[in-house]
C-alpha positions as a Markdown table, in Angstrom:
| # | Residue | x | y | z |
|---|---|---|---|---|
| 1 | Met | 32.5 | -3.1 | 37.5 |
| 2 | Ser | 32.8 | -1.1 | 34.3 |
| 3 | Ser | 30.7 | -1.4 | 31.1 |
| 4 | Lys | 30.8 | -0.3 | 27.7 |
| 5 | Thr | 26.8 | 0.4 | 28.0 |
| 6 | Thr | 25.1 | 3.1 | 29.8 |
| 7 | Ile | 22.5 | 2.3 | 32.1 |
| 8 | Arg | 19.7 | 4.5 | 31.5 |
| 9 | Pro | 16.8 | 5.4 | 34.3 |
| 10 | Pro | 13.7 | 4.1 | 33.3 |
| 11 | Asp | 11.5 | 6.6 | 31.1 |
| 12 | Val | 9.2 | 8.9 | 33.2 |
| 13 | Arg | 5.6 | 7.7 | 32.3 |
| 14 | Ala | 4.1 | 9.8 | 29.8 |
| 15 | Val | 1.0 | 11.8 | 30.6 |
| 16 | Arg | -2.2 | 10.2 | 29.3 |
| 17 | Arg | -4.0 | 12.7 | 27.3 |
| 18 | Arg | -7.7 | 12.1 | 26.7 |
| 19 | Val | -8.8 | 12.3 | 22.8 |
| 20 | Ser | -11.2 | 14.9 | 21.9 |
| 21 | Leu | -14.7 | 13.9 | 20.7 |
| 22 | Ala | -14.0 | 15.8 | 17.2 |
| 23 | Asp | -11.1 | 13.3 | 16.6 |
| 24 | Arg | -12.8 | 10.1 | 18.0 |
| 25 | Val | -15.9 | 11.1 | 15.4 |
| 26 | Ala | -13.6 | 11.6 | 12.9 |
| 27 | Leu | -11.7 | 8.5 | 13.2 |
| 28 | Arg | -15.3 | 6.3 | 13.4 |
| 29 | Leu | -16.4 | 8.3 | 10.4 |
| 30 | Gly | -13.3 | 7.5 | 8.3 |
| 31 | Met | -13.2 | 3.8 | 9.3 |
| 32 | Ser | -16.7 | 3.5 | 8.3 |
| 33 | Leu | -16.1 | 5.3 | 4.9 |
| 34 | Ile | -13.1 | 2.9 | 4.3 |
| 35 | Ile | -15.2 | -0.4 | 5.1 |
| 36 | Trp | -18.0 | 0.9 | 3.1 |
| 37 | Ser | -16.0 | 1.7 | 0.2 |
| 38 | Arg | -14.3 | -1.8 | 0.1 |
| 39 | Arg | -17.8 | -3.6 | 0.7 |
| 40 | Thr | -19.6 | -2.0 | -2.2 |
| 41 | His | -17.3 | -2.8 | -4.9 |
| 42 | His | -17.3 | -6.9 | -4.6 |
| 43 | Val | -18.6 | -7.5 | -8.3 |
| 44 | Arg | -16.2 | -7.1 | -11.2 |
| 45 | Pro | -17.6 | -5.6 | -14.1 |
| 46 | Ser | -18.0 | -7.7 | -17.0 |
| 47 | Val | -15.3 | -7.4 | -20.0 |
| 48 | Asp | -16.5 | -8.0 | -23.5 |
| 49 | Phe | -14.1 | -10.1 | -25.9 |
| 50 | Glu | -12.6 | -7.1 | -27.8 |
| 51 | Thr | -11.6 | -5.5 | -24.6 |
| 52 | Arg | -10.1 | -8.6 | -23.2 |
| 53 | Arg | -7.9 | -9.2 | -26.8 |
| 54 | Arg | -7.1 | -5.5 | -26.3 |
| 55 | Leu | -5.8 | -5.9 | -22.8 |
| 56 | Glu | -4.1 | -9.2 | -23.6 |
| 57 | Arg | -2.1 | -7.8 | -26.7 |
| 58 | Glu | -1.1 | -4.6 | -24.4 |
| 59 | Arg | 0.1 | -7.0 | -21.9 |
| 60 | Gln | 2.2 | -9.0 | -24.4 |
| 61 | Gln | 3.7 | -5.7 | -25.7 |
| 62 | Arg | 4.7 | -4.6 | -22.3 |
| 63 | Glu | 6.3 | -8.2 | -21.6 |
| 64 | Thr | 8.5 | -7.9 | -24.8 |
| 65 | Asp | 9.4 | -4.3 | -24.2 |
| 66 | Trp | 10.8 | -5.5 | -20.7 |
| 67 | Leu | 12.4 | -8.3 | -22.3 |
| 68 | Val | 14.0 | -6.0 | -24.9 |
| 69 | Gln | 15.2 | -3.5 | -22.4 |
| 70 | Asp | 16.6 | -6.2 | -20.1 |
| 71 | Ala | 18.6 | -7.8 | -23.3 |
| 72 | Ala | 19.8 | -4.4 | -23.9 |
| 73 | Met | 20.8 | -3.4 | -20.4 |
| 74 | Arg | 22.7 | -7.0 | -20.2 |
| 75 | Leu | 24.4 | -6.0 | -23.8 |
| 76 | Trp | 25.4 | -2.7 | -22.4 |
| 77 | Arg | 27.3 | -3.8 | -19.1 |
């Protein structure tokens, strides 16, 4: 019986290597630092009224720029 697919023998089992102590310590330390950094910044800083208005103006300006650029690209096509 012929087939277009080839039948491969099963892969040879990979040799299990032990992870070094230094690698395990580095992984544990890295994970601890990531968890600590995310846990300590749970309170957002308060933003005063002027800063909020400035951020809102900047956001509206960006949106206007995107709309103008989109309209220009549509006209260009």
